[in-house]
C-alpha positions as CSV (number, residue, x, y, z in Angstrom):
1,M,59.8,117.4,112.2
2,G,61.4,118.8,108.8
3,F,60.3,119.9,105.5
4,F,60.3,116.7,103.9
5,S,58.8,115.0,107.0
6,W,56.0,117.3,107.0
7,I,55.6,116.4,103.1
8,V,55.7,112.3,104.0
9,F,53.6,112.9,107.3
10,G,50.9,114.7,105.6
11,A,50.7,112.7,102.9
12,L,50.0,109.8,104.4
13,A,47.6,111.4,106.8
14,G,45.6,113.4,104.1
15,W,45.6,109.6,101.8
16,A,44.0,108.0,105.5
17,A,41.5,110.8,105.7
18,N,40.5,110.6,102.0
19,L,40.1,106.7,102.7
20,V,38.1,106.9,105.9
21,I,35.8,109.9,104.3
22,G,35.6,108.2,100.8
23,G,32.8,108.8,98.3
24,R,33.2,109.7,94.4
25,D,35.9,112.3,94.9
26,R,38.1,109.5,96.3
27,R,39.9,108.8,92.8
28,K,40.4,112.7,91.9
29,Q,42.6,113.7,94.6
30,G,45.8,113.5,93.9
31,C,49.1,113.4,95.6
32,L,49.6,117.3,95.9
33,V,46.4,117.5,97.7
34,S,46.6,114.7,99.8
35,V,49.6,116.7,100.8
36,L,48.2,119.5,101.6
37,V,45.1,118.0,103.0
38,G,47.3,116.1,105.6
39,V,49.6,119.0,106.3
40,V,46.5,121.3,106.7
41,G,44.6,118.8,108.6
42,A,47.7,118.1,111.1
43,T,47.4,121.8,112.1
44,L,43.5,121.6,112.4
45,G,44.2,118.5,114.8
46,G,46.8,120.5,117.0
47,L,44.5,123.2,117.4
48,I,41.7,120.9,118.3
49,Y,43.8,119.1,120.4
50,Q,44.9,122.0,122.2
51,L,41.2,123.5,122.6
52,I,40.5,119.8,124.2
53,T,43.3,119.6,126.6
54,G,44.8,122.6,126.9
55,N,48.2,120.8,125.8
56,E,50.5,121.7,122.9
57,K,50.6,118.7,120.5
58,T,54.6,118.2,119.0
59,F,54.1,116.4,115.6
60,E,56.7,113.5,115.7
61,F,56.5,110.1,113.4
62,D,54.2,108.4,116.3
63,L,50.9,107.0,116.4
64,A,49.2,109.9,118.4
65,S,50.7,112.5,116.5
66,F,49.4,110.3,113.2
67,G,46.0,109.9,114.6
68,V,45.3,113.5,115.6
69,A,46.7,114.6,112.0
70,V,44.6,112.0,110.1
71,L,41.6,113.3,112.4
72,G,41.9,117.3,111.4
73,S,42.1,116.0,107.6
74,V,38.7,114.1,108.3
75,V,37.3,117.3,109.7
76,L,38.7,119.8,107.1
77,L,37.5,116.7,104.1
78,G,34.0,116.9,105.6
79,V,33.9,120.4,106.1
80,V,35.0,121.0,102.6
81,R,32.8,118.0,101.0
82,L,30.1,120.3,102.9
83,V,31.0,123.4,101.8
84,L,31.4,122.1,98.1
85,G,27.7,119.4,98.7
86,G,25.7,122.9,99.4
87,A,27.4,124.8,96.6
88,R,26.7,122.1,93.9
89,R,23.1,121.5,94.9
90,R,22.3,125.3,94.2
């Protein structure tokens, strides 16, 4: 995928992951953060996919790639919220 495709794909994956995770912070996350979460989440999802299956995941605009990207983004948001949530309580 090209540069702009990664931005669009990342924005969609970040937005979908934010819908899945939900919570109070959902409205505070802007478009740029959604793109970053989606792109980093897609990378994380690709690594998780490779660890589980042993095959590399090539990202294209298809449902399987979107699912892997959203899964990685959900994991990323979950970890970030656990870390930040623990820091806020102290």
